[in-house]
C-alpha positions as CSV (number, residue, x, y, z in Angstrom):
1,M,-29.4,-2.3,-1.9
2,K,-26.8,0.2,-3.0
3,K,-23.9,-0.7,-5.1
4,L,-21.8,1.8,-6.6
5,S,-20.3,1.5,-9.6
6,V,-16.4,1.7,-9.3
7,T,-13.2,0.3,-11.0
8,W,-9.8,-0.2,-11.0
9,D,-9.8,2.1,-14.1
10,G,-7.4,5.3,-13.4
11,V,-5.2,3.7,-10.7
12,H,-1.5,4.1,-12.1
13,D,0.2,0.3,-11.6
14,S,3.3,0.1,-13.3
15,T,3.8,-3.5,-12.2
16,G,0.2,-5.0,-12.1
17,Y,1.4,-6.1,-8.2
18,L,0.9,-2.3,-6.4
19,F,0.6,-2.6,-3.0
20,S,-3.0,-3.6,-2.3
21,F,-3.9,-0.8,0.3
22,A,-2.3,1.8,-1.6
23,K,-4.5,0.9,-4.9
24,S,-7.5,1.0,-2.7
25,L,-6.7,4.0,-0.9
26,S,-6.0,5.7,-4.5
27,C,-9.1,4.4,-5.9
28,A,-11.2,5.2,-2.8
29,V,-10.2,8.7,-3.1
30,R,-10.9,9.2,-6.8
31,N,-14.4,7.5,-6.7
32,S,-14.7,10.8,-3.7
33,P,-15.7,14.2,-4.1
34,W,-11.8,14.8,-3.8
35,P,-10.3,12.8,-6.7
36,E,-7.2,15.8,-7.0
37,A,-5.9,14.0,-4.3
38,A,-6.1,10.4,-5.2
39,E,-2.6,10.3,-6.2
40,D,-1.3,12.4,-3.5
41,I,-2.3,10.5,-1.0
42,V,-0.5,7.3,-1.7
43,A,2.8,9.5,-0.9
44,T,1.0,11.8,1.9
45,S,0.3,8.8,4.1
46,G,3.4,7.5,3.9
47,F,2.8,4.5,2.0
48,A,5.2,5.1,-1.5
49,F,8.1,5.0,0.9
50,R,7.0,1.7,2.7
51,M,8.5,-1.7,2.3
52,W,8.6,-4.9,4.5
53,V,10.6,-7.5,3.5
54,A,10.8,-11.5,5.5
55,A,13.8,-13.4,5.6
56,D,11.7,-15.8,3.2
57,L,9.9,-13.3,1.0
58,C,7.0,-14.6,2.1
59,P,4.2,-11.9,0.5
60,S,2.2,-12.0,3.7
61,S,5.5,-9.6,4.9
62,T,3.6,-6.6,3.0
63,S,0.4,-6.8,5.4
64,I,2.5,-7.3,9.2
65,W,2.7,-3.5,10.1
66,G,0.6,-1.8,12.7
67,F,-2.9,-1.1,10.8
68,D,-3.7,1.2,13.7
69,G,-1.3,3.7,11.6
70,Q,-4.3,4.0,8.8
71,K,-6.3,6.8,10.3
72,P,-3.4,9.4,11.4
73,W,-1.3,8.5,8.5
74,V,-4.1,9.1,5.7
75,E,-5.4,12.3,7.9
76,N,-1.7,13.7,7.2
77,G,-2.9,13.4,3.7
78,G,-5.5,16.5,4.4
79,L,-8.2,13.8,4.4
80,T,-10.5,12.6,7.1
81,C,-11.3,9.1,7.7
82,D,-13.1,6.7,10.0
83,Y,-11.4,3.6,10.9
84,V,-12.6,0.3,13.0
85,G,-9.9,-2.4,13.8
86,R,-10.1,-5.7,15.3
87,Y,-6.7,-7.8,15.6
88,W,-5.5,-10.7,17.4
89,G,-6.1,-11.2,21.2
90,Q,-9.6,-9.5,20.5
91,E,-12.3,-11.9,19.7
92,M,-14.3,-10.4,22.5
93,M,-15.1,-7.5,21.0
94,E,-15.6,-9.3,17.4
95,E,-19.2,-8.9,17.4
96,E,-19.1,-5.4,18.9
97,K,-16.2,-3.9,16.1
98,R,-18.3,-5.8,13.5
99,L,-21.4,-3.9,13.6
100,E,-19.5,-0.7,14.1
101,A,-17.5,-1.6,11.1
102,V,-21.2,-2.6,9.2
103,A,-22.4,0.9,10.4
104,V,-19.2,2.8,8.9
105,I,-19.2,0.9,5.7
106,Q,-22.7,1.7,4.8
107,K,-22.4,5.3,5.6
108,S,-19.7,5.4,3.4
109,I,-21.7,3.5,0.5
110,D,-24.6,6.0,1.4
111,N,-21.9,9.1,0.7
112,G,-21.1,7.9,-2.6
113,I,-17.4,6.6,-1.2
114,P,-16.1,3.1,-1.8
115,A,-14.7,1.2,1.8
116,V,-11.0,0.3,1.9
117,S,-11.5,-3.2,3.7
118,W,-9.1,-6.2,4.7
119,D,-9.4,-9.6,3.2
120,I,-12.7,-9.4,1.4
121,G,-12.2,-11.6,-1.1
122,V,-8.6,-12.7,-0.9
123,P,-6.2,-11.6,2.0
124,E,-5.4,-8.4,1.0
125,W,-6.9,-5.1,1.0
126,G,-9.2,-4.0,-1.3
127,L,-12.9,-2.5,-1.6
128,I,-16.6,-2.6,-0.4
129,T,-18.7,-0.7,-2.9
130,G,-22.4,-1.6,-1.8
131,Y,-24.5,-3.4,0.7
132,D,-28.1,-5.1,0.8
133,D,-29.2,-5.2,3.9
134,E,-32.4,-7.9,2.7
135,K,-29.4,-10.5,1.8
136,R,-27.2,-9.2,4.5
137,L,-24.5,-8.9,1.8
138,F,-21.7,-6.8,0.9
139,F,-20.8,-6.0,-3.0
140,T,-17.1,-5.9,-3.1
141,L,-14.0,-5.5,-5.4
142,A,-11.0,-7.3,-4.5
143,V,-7.6,-6.9,-6.4
144,N,-8.4,-10.2,-8.5
145,G,-12.2,-8.9,-9.1
146,E,-15.4,-8.4,-8.1
147,G,-17.6,-10.8,-5.4
148,E,-19.6,-10.8,-2.6
149,L,-19.0,-10.7,1.2
150,P,-22.0,-11.7,3.9
151,Y,-21.9,-9.1,6.6
152,E,-21.4,-12.0,9.0
153,T,-18.1,-12.9,7.0
154,L,-16.7,-9.3,7.8
155,G,-13.4,-9.9,9.7
156,K,-13.4,-13.2,10.1
157,R,-12.2,-14.5,6.3
158,E,-8.6,-16.1,5.6
159,I,-7.0,-14.2,8.1
160,P,-9.5,-13.2,10.4
161,I,-8.4,-9.6,11.4
162,L,-11.3,-6.7,11.0
163,S,-9.8,-3.7,9.2
164,V,-11.8,-0.9,7.7
165,L,-11.0,2.8,6.8
166,T,-13.7,5.2,4.8
167,V,-12.7,8.7,3.6
168,T,-15.0,11.3,5.3
169,G,-13.5,14.4,4.2
170,R,-11.0,17.1,3.1
171,S,-9.5,19.1,6.9
172,G,-7.9,22.3,5.3
173,K,-4.5,21.1,6.3
174,S,-2.3,23.4,4.0
175,P,0.3,21.9,1.6
176,D,3.3,23.3,2.6
177,S,2.1,21.5,6.3
178,I,1.2,18.1,4.4
179,V,4.9,18.5,2.6
180,K,6.6,18.5,5.7
181,D,4.6,15.6,7.7
182,T,5.2,13.4,4.7
183,K,8.9,13.7,4.7
184,K,8.7,12.8,8.4
185,L,6.4,9.8,8.3
186,A,9.1,8.8,4.9
187,V,12.2,9.4,7.2
188,N,10.9,7.7,9.8
189,H,9.5,4.4,8.3
190,L,13.1,4.6,6.0
191,K,14.8,4.8,9.2
192,G,13.0,2.1,10.5
193,G,10.5,4.0,13.1
194,E,7.5,2.1,12.0
195,W,6.5,-1.2,14.0
196,C,7.3,-4.1,11.3
197,D,8.4,-7.9,12.7
198,N,10.1,-7.8,9.4
199,A,13.2,-6.1,7.5
200,K,11.9,-2.4,6.9
201,G,12.4,0.8,5.3
202,L,15.8,1.3,4.1
203,A,17.0,-2.2,5.3
204,A,14.5,-3.5,3.0
205,Y,16.8,-3.5,0.1
206,P,19.9,-5.7,1.1
207,A,17.4,-8.2,2.0
208,L,16.4,-8.5,-1.4
209,Y,19.5,-7.8,-3.7
210,K,21.4,-10.6,-1.1
211,H,19.7,-13.1,-2.6
212,F,20.6,-11.9,-6.4
213,E,24.2,-12.2,-5.1
214,A,23.9,-15.7,-3.3
215,D,25.6,-18.7,-4.5
216,D,22.1,-20.3,-4.2
217,P,20.1,-17.9,-6.1
218,G,16.4,-19.7,-5.0
219,L,14.9,-17.1,-3.7
220,A,16.0,-14.7,-6.5
221,L,14.4,-17.0,-9.3
222,S,11.1,-17.3,-7.0
223,W,7.6,-15.6,-7.5
224,E,7.8,-14.0,-4.0
225,M,10.8,-12.0,-5.3
226,E,9.0,-10.8,-8.5
227,Y,5.7,-10.0,-6.2
228,L,7.9,-8.1,-3.7
229,L,9.6,-6.2,-6.6
230,G,6.4,-5.3,-8.5
231,T,4.7,-4.2,-5.1
232,Y,7.0,-1.6,-3.9
233,G,8.2,-0.9,-7.4
234,A,4.9,0.4,-8.5
235,L,4.8,2.7,-5.1
236,K,8.3,4.8,-6.1
237,Y,6.0,6.2,-9.1
238,Y,3.9,8.0,-6.2
239,A,6.8,9.4,-4.4
240,W,8.2,10.6,-7.8
241,K,5.1,12.2,-8.9
242,Y,4.2,14.1,-5.5
243,F,7.8,15.6,-4.5
244,E,7.5,16.4,-8.7
245,K,3.9,18.5,-7.8
246,A,5.3,19.7,-4.6
247,G,8.1,21.6,-6.1
248,E,10.6,19.5,-4.6
249,P,12.7,19.2,-7.6
250,E,15.7,17.3,-6.0
251,L,13.4,15.1,-4.4
252,A,11.9,14.3,-7.5
253,A,14.9,13.7,-9.4
254,L,16.0,11.0,-6.7
255,Y,12.4,9.0,-7.2
256,R,12.1,9.0,-10.7
257,A,16.0,7.6,-10.5
258,V,14.6,4.8,-8.0
259,Y,11.4,4.3,-9.7
260,D,13.2,3.5,-12.8
261,A,15.8,1.3,-10.8
262,W,13.2,-0.9,-9.8
263,Q,11.1,-0.9,-12.7
264,T,14.2,-2.4,-14.7
265,A,14.8,-5.1,-11.6
266,F,11.2,-5.9,-12.0
267,R,11.2,-6.4,-16.1
268,L,14.1,-8.6,-15.6
269,K,12.4,-10.7,-13.0
270,K,9.7,-10.8,-14.7
271,E,11.3,-12.0,-17.8
272,G,12.4,-14.9,-16.6
273,N,16.3,-14.5,-17.6
274,V,17.7,-13.8,-13.6
275,S,19.0,-17.7,-13.8
276,Q,21.6,-15.9,-15.4
277,P,24.6,-14.7,-13.0
278,E,25.2,-11.2,-15.4
279,V,21.2,-10.5,-14.9
280,R,21.1,-11.3,-11.4
281,A,24.2,-9.3,-10.8
282,E,22.5,-6.7,-12.8
283,V,19.1,-6.5,-10.5
284,A,21.6,-6.7,-7.5
285,S,23.1,-3.4,-8.8
286,L,19.9,-1.8,-9.7
287,L,18.3,-2.2,-6.0
288,K,21.9,-1.2,-4.8
289,S,21.7,1.8,-6.9
290,A,18.3,3.0,-5.7
291,H,18.9,2.4,-2.1
292,Q,21.6,4.8,-2.2
293,N,19.6,7.3,-3.5
294,E,16.7,6.9,-1.3
295,I,19.6,7.2,1.6
296,K,20.4,10.4,-0.5
297,A,16.8,11.1,-0.1
298,V,16.4,11.0,3.7
299,G,19.4,13.2,3.8
300,L,17.2,15.8,2.1
301,M,13.9,15.1,3.9
302,E,15.3,15.6,7.3
């Protein structure tokens, strides 16, 4: 049996809803030999810029994207990683991929680094922090706390797909190359270049703020709206801080303003005052200002 001592402590989550893949990835890197990359990787993998919004604001829209992009996106940030995935329509590969994933996870745990995995306690991203071969159990850290997962259940839980990523090293990629390629990743997503069935990138903004301008504000009042504002608003911090660290003052200033707008919008929604038309108008205005600033950021990054 081997179990790592891992908590969410130290992962910046300004809303409590930070996108669970980004949260898990940052935590895994923080608990690796390369903790100095723990904040940067959220931006350099592109996740600080990614947004997906379903028409009905379903929270699962945050998990509908090309999972196979994880390895190249994370490696963009100068880390190396292993990845195992098995998706819809690939049931014939289920056992093969599960066994491959178990081996990758155990190797990572043996190296002292938790593994990022889909649906290990709730259908979001979390960490596998240990294993017990005798009992055939994984030890897990989901966004809602610690737990256990039988080997046989990996990739077969509530949403039965498999996706496991482990951080294995640093590639030696130069900081200048990382900045350049991060901008390309961000622009590609924000302009709609990455696959998703829902509104994505810059198009996510009107998909959100239109509900604060609607005659029927039902979705503006929903918990789902709080979830999405919290999920993406918390990510903007990482874009701001990365560009600040990378010596990109114009982009850092834009993303600080974007972050502040999202934080205020989230706070107004969470306080429960959005039943008032003037508060809804303020939230819509905040999201529109963030939208315009990200359009400006795309222009600079291009």
